Legacy VTK file of the C-alpha trace (Angstrom):
# vtk DataFile Version 3.0
C-alpha trace
ASCII
DATASET POLYDATA
POINTS 421 float
-175.555 -182.349 15.047
-176.172 -179.230 16.082
-179.185 -176.531 16.325
-180.100 -173.485 14.398
-182.597 -170.596 15.745
-184.827 -168.933 12.895
-186.837 -165.999 13.841
-189.539 -164.943 11.902
-191.368 -161.529 12.002
-190.716 -158.062 10.282
-190.711 -156.360 13.525
-187.810 -157.646 14.228
-185.700 -156.870 11.180
-187.377 -152.938 11.956
-186.085 -153.004 15.605
-189.823 -152.505 17.153
-189.531 -155.585 19.083
-186.182 -156.566 21.244
-185.130 -160.160 20.271
-184.535 -161.811 23.386
-185.816 -165.304 22.342
-182.880 -165.934 20.549
-180.892 -165.078 23.745
-182.796 -167.471 25.810
-182.874 -170.269 23.489
-178.844 -169.913 23.422
-178.857 -170.626 26.913
-180.906 -173.349 26.870
-179.433 -175.652 24.205
-176.059 -174.849 26.185
-177.411 -176.593 29.152
-178.865 -179.299 26.951
-174.899 -179.856 25.314
-176.298 -179.025 21.812
-174.032 -177.221 19.609
-175.017 -173.714 18.138
-173.789 -172.183 15.584
-176.354 -170.106 13.665
-179.363 -167.593 13.971
-181.158 -166.298 11.710
-183.727 -163.420 11.491
-186.472 -163.261 8.857
-189.002 -161.010 7.831
-193.006 -162.357 7.167
-192.190 -163.330 3.481
-192.417 -167.123 2.154
-189.888 -166.787 -0.521
-187.340 -165.368 2.194
-188.339 -167.892 4.923
-187.750 -170.460 2.360
-184.053 -169.640 1.759
-183.295 -169.463 5.443
-185.008 -172.983 5.560
-183.011 -174.125 2.582
-179.755 -172.992 3.972
-180.586 -174.309 7.797
-181.074 -177.677 6.772
-177.433 -178.163 4.386
-175.780 -177.321 8.164
-178.123 -177.897 11.440
-179.589 -181.259 12.313
-182.303 -179.044 14.630
-184.316 -176.195 13.407
-186.189 -173.992 16.196
-188.599 -171.489 14.895
-190.029 -169.127 17.083
-192.717 -166.312 15.355
-195.589 -166.221 12.658
-198.154 -168.577 14.368
-200.760 -166.190 15.204
-203.925 -166.001 13.317
-203.216 -162.945 10.870
-202.598 -163.353 7.224
-198.907 -162.273 7.887
-197.962 -165.496 10.022
-197.160 -167.571 7.820
-194.575 -169.680 9.821
-196.764 -173.386 9.927
-197.649 -172.723 6.046
-194.221 -172.085 4.900
-192.667 -174.962 6.461
-195.264 -177.164 5.386
-194.644 -175.858 1.573
-191.008 -175.851 1.654
-191.133 -179.956 2.380
-194.513 -180.008 -0.107
-196.461 -181.806 2.851
-199.853 -180.722 3.040
-201.616 -179.077 6.306
-204.092 -180.911 8.039
-206.862 -179.812 11.025
-206.056 -181.350 14.180
-209.814 -181.569 16.285
-208.175 -181.335 19.402
-206.154 -177.936 18.168
-209.586 -176.426 17.389
-211.167 -177.652 20.717
-208.404 -176.237 22.435
-208.756 -172.693 20.825
-212.389 -172.551 21.124
-212.365 -173.450 24.861
-209.681 -170.853 25.553
-212.164 -168.167 23.674
-215.029 -169.550 25.530
-213.495 -168.909 29.002
-213.258 -165.061 28.229
-216.475 -165.022 26.857
-215.417 -164.799 23.540
-216.258 -166.891 20.125
-213.377 -168.824 18.356
-213.225 -166.530 14.957
-212.238 -167.924 11.606
-209.065 -166.843 11.371
-208.052 -168.508 14.254
-208.832 -171.782 12.603
-205.750 -171.497 10.935
-203.403 -172.431 14.159
-204.858 -175.752 14.554
-203.562 -177.022 10.998
-200.000 -178.468 11.144
-197.915 -180.123 8.500
-198.694 -184.168 7.659
-197.197 -186.275 10.131
-196.215 -183.281 12.480
-197.744 -183.438 16.201
-198.629 -180.577 18.268
-196.213 -178.489 20.714
-199.087 -177.414 23.091
-199.210 -174.150 24.142
-201.104 -174.059 27.536
-201.496 -170.274 27.857
-201.724 -169.070 24.229
-203.922 -169.846 21.453
-200.744 -170.928 19.119
-199.370 -173.827 19.361
-196.180 -175.066 17.724
-195.371 -178.145 16.357
-192.493 -181.050 16.621
-191.463 -182.163 13.319
-189.138 -184.622 12.019
-189.665 -184.644 8.302
-186.293 -186.715 7.286
-183.917 -188.572 9.242
-181.331 -186.274 11.011
-183.725 -183.244 11.249
-185.884 -182.276 13.813
-188.232 -178.884 13.502
-189.740 -177.118 16.522
-191.646 -174.108 16.191
-192.731 -171.680 19.112
-195.006 -168.137 19.392
-193.287 -165.320 19.357
-194.083 -164.392 22.791
-191.518 -165.254 25.385
-193.650 -165.878 28.241
-195.476 -168.765 25.984
-192.136 -169.680 24.260
-190.691 -170.181 27.449
-193.429 -172.481 29.034
-193.507 -174.491 25.846
-189.942 -175.327 25.900
-189.835 -176.304 29.140
-192.625 -178.391 29.362
-192.489 -180.366 26.315
-189.238 -179.198 24.029
-187.037 -180.238 26.738
-188.334 -183.437 27.531
-188.580 -184.365 23.613
-185.133 -183.473 23.680
-183.841 -185.456 26.286
-185.518 -187.942 24.792
-183.784 -188.055 21.812
-180.491 -188.606 23.518
-179.675 -184.552 24.176
-178.859 -183.223 27.874
-176.528 -185.986 28.692
-173.836 -183.191 29.032
-174.163 -179.396 29.371
-171.863 -176.493 28.643
-170.912 -173.812 31.757
-169.514 -170.659 30.929
-168.327 -167.964 33.805
-168.333 -164.225 32.492
-165.300 -162.676 34.218
-165.619 -158.977 34.470
-162.556 -156.127 34.035
-162.340 -152.556 34.705
-159.357 -150.704 34.162
-157.516 -152.586 31.105
-158.560 -152.531 27.656
-160.143 -155.475 25.837
-156.616 -155.842 23.286
-154.411 -155.205 26.358
-155.943 -158.089 28.121
-156.151 -160.217 25.472
-152.642 -159.943 24.551
-151.759 -161.527 28.564
-154.385 -164.243 28.084
-153.391 -165.110 24.554
-152.454 -168.326 25.225
-155.479 -169.562 26.442
-157.451 -168.683 23.384
-156.557 -172.096 22.031
-157.653 -174.544 24.335
-161.163 -176.056 23.085
-162.237 -177.613 26.478
-162.440 -174.634 28.594
-162.461 -172.140 25.935
-161.711 -168.234 26.454
-163.104 -165.463 24.468
-163.203 -161.481 24.785
-166.118 -159.329 25.195
-166.009 -155.600 24.910
-168.437 -154.085 27.482
-170.094 -150.859 28.028
-167.555 -149.614 30.509
-165.506 -152.953 31.341
-164.010 -155.768 29.415
-165.405 -159.318 29.397
-163.885 -162.682 29.146
-166.257 -165.731 28.883
-164.789 -169.041 30.118
-166.680 -172.322 28.536
-166.477 -175.904 29.288
-168.511 -178.785 28.146
-168.629 -181.736 30.518
-171.633 -184.533 32.074
-172.909 -181.967 34.457
-172.542 -178.217 35.491
-170.217 -179.251 38.664
-168.220 -181.316 36.593
-167.862 -178.104 33.991
-167.289 -175.484 36.722
-164.203 -177.736 37.597
-162.872 -177.773 34.248
-162.509 -173.924 34.070
-161.950 -173.356 37.070
-158.115 -173.877 36.779
-158.055 -171.248 34.006
-160.209 -168.782 36.049
-157.836 -168.867 38.826
-155.254 -168.248 36.422
-156.470 -164.975 34.749
-157.612 -163.877 37.920
-153.696 -163.856 39.095
-152.854 -162.452 35.653
-155.723 -159.760 35.501
-154.715 -158.847 39.561
-156.969 -155.669 40.680
-158.341 -155.132 36.868
-160.581 -158.297 37.489
-163.500 -157.137 39.683
-166.664 -159.924 39.555
-167.993 -162.325 37.383
-171.516 -163.281 35.818
-173.799 -160.836 37.315
-171.531 -158.810 39.626
-171.736 -154.907 38.775
-169.111 -152.396 40.661
-171.790 -151.291 42.599
-172.065 -154.760 43.918
-169.105 -156.087 44.600
-168.360 -152.293 46.481
-171.328 -152.678 48.708
-170.287 -156.284 49.406
-166.474 -154.718 50.675
-168.123 -152.305 52.383
-170.168 -154.426 54.190
-167.226 -156.642 55.170
-165.555 -153.803 56.270
-168.475 -152.419 58.367
-167.954 -149.127 56.453
-170.282 -146.721 54.898
-170.291 -144.349 51.872
-171.872 -141.026 51.048
-171.329 -139.237 47.278
-171.212 -135.659 46.118
-171.683 -135.434 41.987
-172.175 -132.750 39.723
-171.699 -133.565 36.084
-173.212 -137.465 36.704
-176.168 -135.720 37.990
-177.032 -138.771 40.330
-175.876 -141.271 38.055
-173.298 -142.428 41.010
-176.445 -142.648 43.848
-178.574 -144.503 41.517
-175.825 -147.375 40.516
-175.333 -147.681 44.181
-179.147 -147.388 45.164
-180.019 -150.629 42.456
-178.212 -153.034 44.631
-181.034 -154.517 46.764
-179.662 -153.928 50.709
-177.591 -150.707 49.859
-178.942 -148.855 52.690
-176.954 -150.287 54.996
-173.952 -149.029 53.626
-174.648 -146.360 51.468
-176.107 -143.183 53.416
-177.434 -140.741 50.441
-175.464 -138.262 48.471
-175.918 -134.413 46.960
-176.001 -133.392 43.350
-174.062 -129.881 43.649
-174.573 -128.908 40.415
-173.803 -124.634 40.759
-170.531 -123.401 42.446
-172.733 -122.060 45.115
-173.637 -125.905 46.421
-170.488 -127.078 46.606
-169.442 -124.198 48.621
-172.288 -123.727 50.823
-173.085 -127.743 51.342
-169.877 -129.005 50.898
-167.540 -126.452 52.451
-165.423 -126.275 48.901
-163.412 -123.039 48.875
-164.456 -119.968 47.313
-160.495 -119.362 46.894
-160.113 -122.503 45.158
-163.377 -122.482 42.739
-162.036 -119.468 41.628
-158.319 -120.026 41.190
-158.627 -123.807 39.729
-162.407 -124.118 38.914
-164.911 -126.220 39.344
-163.498 -129.130 37.133
-160.710 -129.703 39.150
-158.984 -132.639 41.106
-159.026 -130.300 44.373
-162.370 -129.103 43.862
-163.142 -132.981 44.013
-161.449 -133.869 46.998
-162.997 -131.354 48.473
-166.329 -132.436 47.471
-165.542 -135.609 48.548
-164.760 -134.679 52.304
-167.442 -132.373 52.044
-170.061 -135.044 51.610
-168.142 -137.225 54.182
-168.520 -135.298 57.167
-171.881 -133.796 56.164
-173.128 -137.514 56.467
-171.041 -138.691 58.922
-169.505 -141.680 56.829
-166.482 -143.257 56.310
-166.194 -142.551 52.980
-166.665 -139.770 50.637
-166.728 -140.097 46.960
-167.038 -136.331 44.716
-167.030 -136.377 41.007
-166.853 -132.694 38.843
-166.428 -132.942 35.331
-167.457 -131.605 31.666
-169.901 -134.138 30.174
-170.797 -132.027 27.473
-171.864 -131.100 24.410
-170.914 -127.525 25.436
-168.533 -126.125 28.397
-165.138 -127.046 27.374
-162.423 -124.135 27.074
-159.120 -124.636 25.505
-157.576 -126.136 28.533
-160.169 -128.148 30.005
-162.003 -130.269 26.679
-165.595 -132.207 27.377
-164.781 -135.309 28.925
-162.458 -134.542 31.366
-163.497 -135.641 34.764
-161.663 -135.491 38.481
-162.981 -138.305 41.068
-161.884 -137.458 44.593
-161.800 -140.416 47.663
-161.907 -139.316 51.098
-160.827 -142.056 53.209
-162.124 -142.733 56.954
-159.203 -140.518 58.595
-160.430 -137.669 56.119
-157.615 -138.238 53.781
-158.085 -137.182 50.176
-156.600 -137.956 46.625
-157.908 -137.525 43.458
-157.769 -138.789 39.562
-158.209 -136.950 36.465
-160.060 -139.379 33.906
-160.254 -137.620 29.960
-163.203 -140.124 28.260
-162.778 -137.915 25.019
-165.561 -135.587 23.306
-166.473 -138.221 21.243
-168.237 -140.474 23.563
-170.536 -138.401 23.915
-172.445 -136.548 27.526
-174.675 -140.051 28.215
-171.159 -142.384 28.037
-169.323 -140.083 30.057
-171.598 -139.677 32.864
-171.511 -143.298 32.689
-168.188 -144.079 32.573
-167.477 -140.839 35.751
-169.750 -143.118 37.425
-168.461 -146.597 36.964
-164.860 -145.314 37.627
-165.808 -143.581 41.034
-166.609 -146.973 41.756
-163.584 -148.688 40.429
-161.194 -146.053 42.562
-163.034 -147.001 45.455
-163.105 -150.448 45.217
-159.040 -150.385 44.461
-158.804 -148.465 47.186
-161.088 -151.044 49.810
-159.108 -153.820 48.286
-155.904 -152.248 48.958
-157.023 -151.474 53.055
-158.738 -155.570 53.265
-155.599 -157.332 51.789
-153.397 -158.369 54.455
-149.907 -156.540 55.160
-146.758 -158.087 54.839
LINES 1 422
421 0 1 2 3 4 5 6 7 8 9 10 11 12 13 14 15 16 17 18 19 20 21 22 23 24 25 26 27 28 29 30 31 32 33 34 35 36 37 38 39 40 41 42 43 44 45 46 47 48 49 50 51 52 53 54 55 56 57 58 59 60 61 62 63 64 65 66 67 68 69 70 71 72 73 74 75 76 77 78 79 80 81 82 83 84 85 86 87 88 89 90 91 92 93 94 95 96 97 98 99 100 101 102 103 104 105 106 107 108 109 110 111 112 113 114 115 116 117 118 119 120 121 122 123 124 125 126 127 128 129 130 131 132 133 134 135 136 137 138 139 140 141 142 143 144 145 146 147 148 149 150 151 152 153 154 155 156 157 158 159 160 161 162 163 164 165 166 167 168 169 170 171 172 173 174 175 176 177 178 179 180 181 182 183 184 185 186 187 188 189 190 191 192 193 194 195 196 197 198 199 200 201 202 203 204 205 206 207 208 209 210 211 212 213 214 215 216 217 218 219 220 221 222 223 224 225 226 227 228 229 230 231 232 233 234 235 236 237 238 239 240 241 242 243 244 245 246 247 248 249 250 251 252 253 254 255 256 257 258 259 260 261 262 263 264 265 266 267 268 269 270 271 272 273 274 275 276 277 278 279 280 281 282 283 284 285 286 287 288 289 290 291 292 293 294 295 296 297 298 299 300 301 302 303 304 305 306 307 308 309 310 311 312 313 314 315 316 317 318 319 320 321 322 323 324 325 326 327 328 329 330 331 332 333 334 335 336 337 338 339 340 341 342 343 344 345 346 347 348 349 350 351 352 353 354 355 356 357 358 359 360 361 362 363 364 365 366 367 368 369 370 371 372 373 374 375 376 377 378 379 380 381 382 383 384 385 386 387 388 389 390 391 392 393 394 395 396 397 398 399 400 401 402 403 404 405 406 407 408 409 410 411 412 413 414 415 416 417 418 419 420
């Protein structure tokens, strides 16, 4: 037995609304250990909704619908489900009363169009909506098939799922197992290269290992099914440990970890502080760092040194080096890092300079060329050159530059904190 999610609404197909309901339901089904292989998005059209149901009932035993339960003519979910199974709609007086009471509580009178929300397929039970006027249904029109409908409003759907759907599914025998997963995150290695290193793990059925490409990182999802979350975590632990050993410093964290949060923990562990000097990223690195709660304890501040005169006057970058090597160079990135470190009296400093495009490039310095400098607590400096490529676009080049700066600092911090042989 498996579940299938069918989201109804033309606005979803047009991209006017981000479909977060599928993501939420996928995670909730995993918690209950319910296999979930298919999702569908269908517009407000009776024929196409019928086609989606016809396909779904042949391969899934639990159909979960979201959207299309409102009072307007294009809200077709309930009546379309009823017509597919050739069942009439019957008014539920308790629902009518509930809708009328909710309208009265805000000083309004229920309209005739809202009354249609009180009609359910013959034999279906109401799935109460404590906050909105659109109830759902729980219906088993035939053996081995359960239908559940929810409004498209996420807050309403979430509460209805937790308060009614989950207890119902558990009463049907679900929830005795759970699917638990860990998302491992990597930086400094490509998806194909990492996949080759861990290819021998892809054939495992429990746990499973699957690669994902992310923005500025690569991910591996390790998932296991067991009687409890704790037991599932035990199943995946040896695989996680093996992958960490294979990846080395390319692994930076799991689940909600970010490069900024990991760097923050490392700085806190070493009781050290950081400051940054940015040119092409325009404050993007500082924004990443300050997204982390408590970052004021280790991140003291930064400077956006766009013009050469600012690099020289604020950060003491040599005019001669600016003239000889150009603002986009390793030596300038190093001086920016050291300059901000000394200016704000921090343990570490980062300097970023580059060409984010779409213009400003030369024959020897193309769009996507970025230099990142690091200044250590001993005032030693080093720089790395990155070539992100013009085709990535300005926004992504700036983002990747900030990520690379954090990753470069992360590796430096880890190498210093590792015990020496």
